[in-house]
C-alpha positions in Angstrom: -5.6 -18.2 -30.2 -2.0 -19.2 -29.2 -1.5 -20.8 -25.8 1.6 -19.4 -24.0 3.7 -20.5 -21.1 5.9 -17.8 -19.7 9.3 -18.6 -18.1 10.5 -15.9 -15.6 8.5 -13.6 -13.4 11.0 -10.9 -12.3 10.5 -7.2 -13.3 10.7 -7.9 -17.0 8.6 -11.1 -16.8 5.8 -9.4 -14.9 5.7 -6.6 -17.5 5.6 -9.2 -20.3 2.8 -11.1 -18.5 0.8 -7.9 -18.4 0.9 -7.5 -22.1 0.5 -11.2 -23.1 -2.4 -11.5 -20.7 -4.2 -8.5 -22.3 -3.6 -9.6 -25.9 -6.8 -11.1 -27.4 -4.8 -13.3 -29.8 -2.9 -14.9 -27.0 -3.8 -16.9 -23.9 -1.3 -16.9 -21.0 -1.8 -20.4 -19.7 0.8 -20.4 -16.9 3.9 -18.7 -15.6 7.0 -20.6 -14.3 9.6 -19.3 -11.9 12.9 -21.0 -10.9 12.0 -20.9 -7.2 9.9 -23.6 -5.5 6.5 -22.1 -5.3 4.4 -25.3 -5.6 1.5 -25.1 -8.0 -1.2 -23.5 -5.9 -0.4 -19.8 -6.5 -2.4 -17.8 -9.0 -2.2 -14.3 -10.4 -4.7 -11.6 -9.3 -6.9 -12.6 -12.3 -7.6 -15.8 -10.3 -6.9 -18.0 -13.3 -3.2 -18.0 -14.3 -1.1 -20.4 -12.2 2.4 -19.4 -11.2 4.5 -22.5 -10.7 8.1 -23.3 -9.6 10.1 -25.1 -12.3 12.1 -27.0 -9.5 8.8 -28.3 -8.0 7.3 -30.0 -11.1 8.0 -32.7 -13.6 8.0 -30.5 -16.7 6.9 -33.2 -19.2 4.0 -34.2 -17.0 3.1 -30.5 -16.5 3.1 -29.9 -20.3 1.0 -33.0 -20.8 -1.6 -31.6 -18.4 -1.2 -28.0 -19.4 -0.2 -27.9 -23.1 0.9 -24.7 -24.8 1.9 -23.7 -28.3 4.8 -21.6 -27.3 7.2 -20.7 -24.5 8.4 -17.1 -23.8 11.5 -16.9 -21.7 12.5 -13.8 -19.7 14.3 -15.6 -16.9 18.0 -16.5 -16.8 20.4 -18.0 -19.4 20.5 -21.4 -17.6 16.8 -21.9 -17.8 16.9 -23.1 -21.4 18.5 -26.3 -20.3 15.4 -27.1 -18.1 12.9 -26.8 -21.0 14.9 -27.0 -24.2 14.4 -30.7 -24.9 10.7 -30.3 -24.5 10.8 -27.5 -27.1 12.6 -29.8 -29.4 10.4 -32.9 -28.7 7.1 -31.1 -28.8 8.1 -28.6 -31.6 7.0 -25.7 -29.4 7.6 -22.2 -30.6 10.2 -20.4 -28.4 10.7 -16.7 -27.9 13.6 -15.8 -25.6 14.6 -12.2 -24.8 17.6 -12.9 -22.6 20.8 -11.0 -23.4 23.5 -12.8 -21.4 23.7 -16.2 -23.2 27.1 -17.8 -23.5 28.3 -19.1 -26.9 27.5 -22.6 -25.7 24.0 -21.7 -24.7 23.4 -19.8 -28.0 24.6 -22.8 -30.0 22.1 -25.0 -28.0 19.3 -22.6 -28.7 20.2 -22.6 -32.4 20.0 -26.4 -32.4 16.4 -26.2 -31.2 15.6 -24.6 -34.5 16.2 -27.9 -36.2 12.7 -29.0 -35.2 11.0 -25.9 -33.7 10.5 -22.3 -34.6 12.8 -20.2 -32.4 13.7 -16.6 -32.0 16.3 -15.2 -29.6 16.9 -11.5 -29.3 18.8 -9.6 -26.6 16.3 -6.8 -27.0 12.7 -7.8 -27.7 11.3 -4.3 -28.4 9.9 -3.5 -31.8 11.5 -0.1 -31.8 15.1 -1.1 -31.2 14.9 -3.7 -33.9 13.5 -1.1 -36.3 16.4 1.2 -35.4 18.9 -1.6 -36.3 17.2 -2.1 -39.7 17.3 1.6 -40.4 20.9 2.0 -39.2 22.0 -0.9 -41.4 20.3 0.7 -44.4 22.1 4.0 -43.8 25.4 2.1 -43.3 24.9 0.5 -46.7 24.2 3.9 -48.3 27.0 5.7 -46.6 29.7 3.2 -45.7 32.4 5.9 -44.9 30.4 7.8 -42.4 31.6 8.0 -38.8 29.5 6.0 -36.4 29.1 6.2 -32.7 26.7 4.3 -30.4 25.3 5.7 -27.2 23.5 3.6 -24.6 22.0 4.9 -21.3 20.6 2.7 -18.5 19.7 2.8 -14.8 22.5 3.6 -12.4 23.1 0.0 -11.2 23.3 -1.8 -14.5 27.0 -3.1 -14.5 27.6 -4.3 -18.0 27.6 -2.7 -21.4 24.2 -3.1 -23.0 23.8 -6.3 -25.0 21.6 -4.4 -27.3 24.4 -1.8 -28.0 26.8 -4.7 -28.7 24.2 -6.1 -31.1 24.0 -2.8 -32.9 27.8 -2.6 -33.2 27.9 -6.1 -34.6 25.1 -5.3 -37.1 27.0 -2.2 -38.3 30.4 -3.9 -38.3 32.0 -1.5 -35.9 34.1 -2.2 -32.8 32.7 -2.2 -29.3 35.0 0.8 -28.6 32.4 2.9 -30.6 30.0 2.4 -27.7 29.6 5.0 -25.0 27.8 4.0 -21.9 26.0 6.2 -19.3 24.5 5.1 -16.1 22.0 7.6 -14.7 19.1 7.4 -12.2 16.3 5.0 -13.2 16.6 5.1 -17.0 15.0 1.9 -18.4 16.9 2.1 -21.7 18.1 4.5 -24.3 20.0 3.6 -27.5 21.2 6.0 -30.1 23.2 5.5 -33.3 25.0 8.7 -34.5 26.2 9.0 -38.1 28.7 11.7 -38.7 28.9 13.2 -42.3 31.0 16.1 -43.5 28.1 18.5 -43.6 25.3 16.8 -41.5 24.7 14.4 -38.6 22.0 11.8 -38.5 20.8 10.4 -35.2 18.5 7.3 -34.9 17.4 6.7 -31.3 15.0 4.5 -29.2 13.8 4.9 -25.7 12.2 2.1 -23.6 9.8 3.9 -21.3 8.3 0.9 -19.6 9.3 -2.8 -19.6 6.0 -3.6 -21.1 7.7 -2.8 -24.4 9.4 -6.2 -24.2 5.9 -7.8 -24.0 4.7 -5.9 -27.1 7.8 -7.2 -29.0 7.3 -10.8 -27.7 3.7 -10.7 -28.8 4.8 -9.6 -32.3 7.4 -12.3 -32.4 4.9 -15.0 -31.4 2.4 -13.9 -34.1 5.1 -13.8 -36.8 6.6 -17.1 -35.8 3.2 -18.7 -36.1 3.1 -17.7 -39.8 6.3 -19.5 -40.5 5.8 -22.9 -42.1 9.2 -24.3 -41.4 11.2 -24.8 -38.2 14.3 -22.6 -37.9 16.3 -20.2 -35.8 14.9 -16.8 -36.7 16.0 -13.3 -35.8 13.7 -10.5 -34.8 15.2 -8.6 -37.8 14.2 -11.3 -40.2 10.6 -11.4 -38.9 10.4 -7.6 -39.0 11.8 -7.4 -42.5 9.2 -10.1 -43.7 6.4 -8.0 -42.3 7.8 -4.8 -43.9 8.1 -6.6 -47.3 4.5 -7.8 -47.0 3.4 -4.2 -46.3 5.3 -2.8 -49.2 3.9 -5.4 -51.6 0.3 -4.5 -50.6 0.9 -0.8 -50.4 
């Protein structure tokens, strides 16, 4: 059973905690928020402490409450609070934050020199499968027209990081992305391939934020099977699982 420390307890973090806490292969040892909560708050299960990162000495806390992996759904800056402990203790790291700067991404990649690390702007299994399928179709039909549609809740200001990742994976410009902001949509991504006599649409909908937790649990289990440190992508881990399934089919 893998012991997990969760960083971040906003809307996404709470949904991820629900999934990790219910997974029999994982044990959610503690949750850390940036705010100063002290160390005496617990979840409704009466067992999982919720701590404030600013209120503790993290090395001492990890000595007393060791974990095998950290899962981060907080903010881009948080990696600098725990990154060196990931490096020193060779902890697995799963981070699902989409707004990292180039400098922060370079730092996270450097943690892969000693630890097993995965960073994905969208931690859902479905969207990463969509990217794999779209890349395959792009290889088969390189001259097809491609458009990317992303829909999110009304107040989301920026273009979806996931849509940008899809555009990058398919080697198309960000201008191919159309964004819609409507009501309370959690997340919809669609890749449209236009052919002379047919249209292919590959789409994914996030219905609840717990989908991020399902993806994080998958990433943790797959990282645990890797024998070498490294900076892994969700796509790589998913492809390894698919190859394994094909070989044993």
